[in-house]
C-alpha positions as CSV (number, residue, x, y, z in Angstrom):
1,M,112.2,159.1,-69.3
2,K,110.2,156.8,-67.1
3,E,108.6,159.8,-65.3
4,R,107.2,161.1,-68.6
5,I,105.3,157.8,-68.9
6,Q,103.9,158.3,-65.4
7,A,102.8,161.8,-66.4
8,F,101.1,160.5,-69.4
9,L,99.2,157.9,-67.4
10,K,98.1,160.6,-64.9
11,F,96.9,162.6,-67.9
12,L,94.8,159.7,-69.1
13,E,93.2,159.3,-65.7
14,A,92.6,163.0,-64.8
15,E,91.9,164.6,-68.2
16,K,90.7,161.7,-70.4
17,G,88.9,159.8,-67.6
18,Y,90.1,156.4,-68.7
19,A,89.1,153.4,-66.7
20,E,91.5,151.8,-64.3
21,N,92.0,148.7,-66.4
22,T,92.6,150.7,-69.5
23,I,95.3,152.7,-67.8
24,A,96.9,149.5,-66.5
25,A,97.1,148.2,-70.1
26,Y,98.7,151.4,-71.3
27,Q,101.2,151.2,-68.4
28,N,102.1,147.6,-69.2
29,D,102.6,148.3,-72.9
30,L,104.7,151.5,-72.4
31,N,106.8,149.9,-69.7
32,Q,107.5,147.0,-72.1
33,F,108.5,149.6,-74.8
34,F,110.7,151.4,-72.3
35,Q,112.5,148.2,-71.3
36,H,113.2,147.6,-75.0
37,V,114.6,151.1,-75.4
38,Q,116.9,150.6,-72.4
39,R,117.9,147.1,-73.3
40,E,118.5,147.1,-77.0
41,R,120.7,150.2,-77.5
42,P,124.5,150.3,-76.8
43,D,125.5,152.5,-73.9
44,E,126.9,155.2,-76.1
45,E,123.6,155.4,-78.0
46,K,121.2,155.4,-75.1
47,A,119.0,158.4,-74.9
48,E,118.4,160.1,-71.5
49,T,115.3,161.9,-72.7
50,W,112.6,161.1,-75.3
51,V,113.9,164.0,-77.4
52,Q,117.2,162.2,-77.9
53,L,115.6,158.9,-78.9
54,K,116.2,158.0,-82.5
55,K,113.1,157.3,-84.6
56,S,114.7,154.0,-85.8
57,V,114.5,152.6,-82.2
58,I,110.7,153.1,-82.2
59,T,110.2,151.7,-85.7
60,D,112.4,148.7,-85.0
61,Y,110.4,147.9,-81.9
62,I,107.1,148.1,-83.7
63,E,108.4,145.9,-86.5
64,R,109.4,143.3,-83.9
65,L,105.9,143.4,-82.5
66,K,104.4,142.8,-85.9
67,T,106.5,139.7,-86.4
68,S,106.0,138.4,-82.8
69,T,103.6,135.8,-81.6
70,Y,101.2,138.5,-80.3
71,T,97.7,138.6,-81.9
72,S,97.0,141.4,-84.3
73,S,94.7,143.0,-81.8
74,T,97.3,142.9,-79.1
75,V,99.9,144.5,-81.4
76,A,97.4,147.1,-82.5
77,R,96.8,148.0,-78.8
78,K,100.5,148.3,-78.1
79,V,101.2,150.4,-81.1
80,A,98.2,152.6,-80.2
81,A,99.7,153.1,-76.7
82,I,103.0,154.2,-78.1
83,K,101.5,156.5,-80.7
84,S,99.3,158.1,-78.0
85,F,102.3,158.6,-75.7
86,F,104.3,160.4,-78.4
87,H,101.3,162.5,-79.4
88,F,101.1,163.6,-75.7
89,L,104.8,164.6,-75.7
90,V,104.2,166.7,-78.8
91,A,101.1,168.3,-77.2
92,E,103.2,169.1,-74.1
93,G,105.8,170.8,-76.2
94,E,108.5,168.3,-75.4
95,L,108.8,167.1,-79.0
96,K,108.6,169.2,-82.1
97,E,107.5,166.3,-84.3
98,D,105.7,163.1,-83.6
99,P,108.0,160.2,-84.7
100,T,105.1,157.8,-84.9
101,L,103.0,159.7,-87.4
102,S,104.0,157.5,-90.3
103,V,103.7,154.3,-88.3
104,D,100.8,152.1,-89.4
105,S,98.9,149.8,-87.0
106,P,98.0,146.3,-88.1
107,K,94.5,145.8,-89.4
108,V,92.3,144.0,-86.9
109,K,89.2,142.1,-87.8
110,K,86.6,143.3,-85.4
111,R,85.2,140.3,-83.5
112,L,81.6,140.2,-82.5
113,P,81.1,140.2,-78.7
114,K,80.0,136.8,-77.5
115,A,76.7,136.0,-75.9
116,I,75.6,132.8,-74.3
117,S,72.2,131.2,-74.7
118,P,69.2,131.8,-72.4
119,N,69.5,128.2,-71.2
120,E,73.1,128.7,-70.2
121,I,72.2,132.0,-68.5
122,D,69.5,130.2,-66.4
123,R,72.0,127.6,-65.3
124,L,74.5,130.2,-64.3
125,L,72.0,132.3,-62.3
126,Q,70.8,129.2,-60.5
127,A,74.3,128.0,-59.6
128,P,74.5,129.7,-56.1
129,V,70.8,128.8,-55.2
130,N,71.7,125.5,-53.5
131,Q,74.3,127.2,-51.3
132,S,73.7,129.2,-48.2
133,G,75.4,132.0,-46.3
134,P,76.3,135.6,-47.0
135,K,78.6,134.8,-49.9
136,A,76.0,132.8,-51.7
137,E,73.5,135.7,-51.2
138,R,76.0,138.1,-52.6
139,D,76.9,135.9,-55.6
140,M,73.2,135.5,-56.5
141,A,72.7,139.3,-56.4
142,L,75.9,139.8,-58.4
143,L,74.9,137.4,-61.2
144,E,71.3,138.6,-61.4
145,M,72.3,142.2,-61.4
146,L,74.9,141.8,-64.2
147,Y,72.4,140.0,-66.4
148,A,69.3,142.1,-65.5
149,S,71.0,145.4,-65.9
150,G,73.7,145.0,-68.6
151,M,76.1,147.0,-66.5
152,R,79.8,146.9,-67.1
153,V,81.8,145.1,-64.5
154,T,83.6,148.3,-63.4
155,E,80.2,150.0,-63.0
156,L,78.9,147.1,-60.9
157,V,81.8,146.9,-58.4
158,S,81.8,150.7,-58.1
159,L,78.2,150.8,-56.9
160,N,77.5,152.1,-53.4
161,V,74.4,151.3,-51.3
162,S,73.3,154.9,-51.8
163,D,73.1,154.2,-55.6
164,I,70.3,151.7,-55.1
165,D,66.7,152.9,-55.0
166,L,64.5,150.0,-53.8
167,D,60.8,150.0,-54.1
168,S,58.2,147.3,-53.3
169,H,57.7,146.4,-57.0
170,N,60.5,148.2,-58.9
171,G,64.0,149.2,-58.2
172,R,66.4,151.6,-59.8
173,V,70.2,151.7,-59.9
174,H,72.0,155.0,-60.5
175,V,75.0,154.0,-62.6
176,K,78.0,156.1,-63.2
177,G,79.6,155.7,-66.6
178,K,83.0,154.1,-67.2
179,K,84.8,157.5,-67.6
180,V,85.2,160.4,-65.3
181,N,82.4,163.0,-65.8
182,S,80.4,160.5,-67.8
183,K,76.7,161.0,-67.9
184,E,74.9,159.0,-65.2
185,R,72.0,156.8,-66.1
186,E,69.2,155.0,-64.3
187,V,68.8,151.3,-64.9
188,P,65.5,149.6,-63.8
189,I,65.8,146.4,-61.6
190,N,62.8,144.2,-61.1
191,G,61.7,140.6,-60.8
192,P,64.2,138.0,-59.4
193,A,67.1,140.4,-59.6
194,L,65.3,142.9,-57.3
195,D,64.3,140.1,-54.8
196,V,67.8,138.7,-54.4
197,L,69.3,142.2,-54.2
198,K,66.9,143.1,-51.4
199,N,67.8,139.9,-49.6
200,Y,71.5,140.5,-50.0
201,I,71.4,144.0,-48.7
202,K,69.2,143.0,-45.7
203,H,71.0,139.8,-44.8
204,G,74.2,138.9,-46.7
205,R,75.8,142.3,-46.8
206,E,75.1,142.8,-43.0
207,Q,77.1,139.7,-42.3
208,L,80.0,140.5,-44.6
209,I,80.5,144.1,-43.5
210,H,83.2,145.0,-41.0
211,D,83.2,148.8,-41.1
212,P,79.7,150.3,-40.8
213,N,80.9,153.3,-42.8
214,E,81.8,151.2,-45.8
215,P,79.7,152.5,-48.7
216,A,80.3,149.7,-51.2
217,L,77.3,147.6,-52.2
218,F,79.2,144.4,-53.0
219,L,81.8,143.3,-50.5
220,N,84.5,140.7,-50.4
221,N,85.3,138.3,-47.5
222,R,87.2,141.1,-45.7
223,G,84.2,143.4,-45.8
224,Q,85.8,145.7,-48.4
225,R,84.7,146.6,-51.9
226,L,84.8,143.7,-54.3
227,T,87.3,144.1,-57.1
228,R,87.0,143.4,-60.8
229,Q,89.4,140.5,-60.3
230,G,87.3,139.2,-57.4
231,L,84.1,139.3,-59.5
232,W,85.8,137.5,-62.4
233,L,86.9,134.7,-60.1
234,I,83.3,134.3,-58.8
235,I,81.9,134.1,-62.3
236,K,84.6,131.6,-63.3
237,H,83.8,129.4,-60.4
238,Y,80.1,129.1,-61.2
239,V,80.7,128.7,-65.0
240,E,82.9,125.7,-64.2
241,A,80.5,124.4,-61.5
242,V,77.5,124.2,-64.0
243,G,79.6,122.9,-66.8
244,I,79.3,125.7,-69.4
245,S,81.9,125.0,-72.1
246,T,81.5,128.3,-73.8
247,E,84.1,130.9,-72.8
248,V,82.5,133.3,-70.3
249,T,83.9,136.5,-69.1
250,P,82.2,139.1,-66.9
251,H,81.4,141.1,-70.0
252,T,79.7,138.1,-71.5
253,L,76.6,138.8,-69.3
254,R,76.5,142.3,-70.6
255,H,76.6,141.1,-74.2
256,S,74.0,138.4,-73.4
257,F,71.7,141.0,-71.8
258,A,71.8,143.1,-74.9
259,A,71.4,140.3,-77.4
260,H,68.5,138.7,-75.6
261,K,66.7,142.0,-75.1
262,L,67.0,142.7,-78.8
263,S,65.6,139.2,-79.7
264,Q,62.7,139.9,-77.3
265,G,61.7,143.0,-79.3
266,K,63.5,145.8,-77.5
267,S,64.6,148.6,-79.8
268,L,68.2,149.5,-80.3
269,Q,67.5,152.9,-78.9
270,D,66.2,151.4,-75.6
271,I,69.2,149.1,-75.4
272,Q,71.6,151.9,-76.1
273,K,70.1,153.8,-73.2
274,L,70.3,150.9,-70.8
275,L,73.9,150.1,-71.8
276,G,75.0,153.7,-71.6
277,H,76.5,153.8,-75.1
278,A,77.3,157.3,-76.3
279,N,76.8,156.2,-80.0
280,I,74.1,153.9,-81.3
281,S,76.6,152.4,-83.7
282,T,78.2,150.6,-80.7
283,T,74.8,149.1,-79.9
284,Q,74.2,148.0,-83.5
285,V,76.7,145.2,-83.1
286,Y,74.2,143.2,-81.2
287,A,72.0,143.0,-84.2
288,H,74.8,141.2,-85.9
289,I,75.1,138.8,-83.0
290,N,71.4,137.9,-83.4
291,Q,71.9,137.4,-87.2
292,E,74.9,135.1,-86.6
293,G,72.9,133.2,-84.1
294,E,70.1,132.7,-86.6
295,K,72.5,131.4,-89.2
296,E,73.8,128.8,-86.7
297,V,70.2,127.6,-86.0
298,R,69.6,127.2,-89.7
């Protein structure tokens, strides 16, 4: 039974092109479900294959989730993972019917993505300025790039040096989307972000690198590609250092980039292109952020 979960995860990676962190979330949710299946049923009722599993085992587990201390969004994600898995088993011909078709997911109120103020952005971007050394140069480039480009965290840490096109006045970054075979886009980089990026590549990265064949743009202390977790710890450090009380995640800079660009007069279509959104309805949420901000000012 466990091997079918692994086959499903490989399917999400190879066929659907899901991001690494999304696949990790699916794996965690399905492993939790599998442990419940193994733990809760008496030995004589245990199924050795998913075909033998009683529908009541699935519905009981989902009902437990709905009455647990998990938030509605977490329960919805776990239910979605289970439903997707059984849909996969049906598509593969291993099940004749999907036992989760009649299962409803809890309704989740969609929360607006959070953006921090321009003043807080300035404080955050200035945080590494008073420090010296290759790590400080890297951190300045990281923060500036995140805010100046609106890139996703995965996109940023996946950048190679070859993806950067530097010019005396303007620069461009060739960004690969979050999914396999996603359409690539070019994001302009100029001003302070371009200056600190050039400085990092010329000085900081040269001191951090161990293997001259390493293609990654942003490196950790071991000279290897910086991870999502490593980037999150860097941002968390500087958020605490400058005393920003608002919750800040790596994605907050992406949200702030979009919200601030919109308030400066950029069109939704321009922002959609910069963010790499396939559908403009995804971009329109930032108009609501600005409206909420205006209400708070009033």
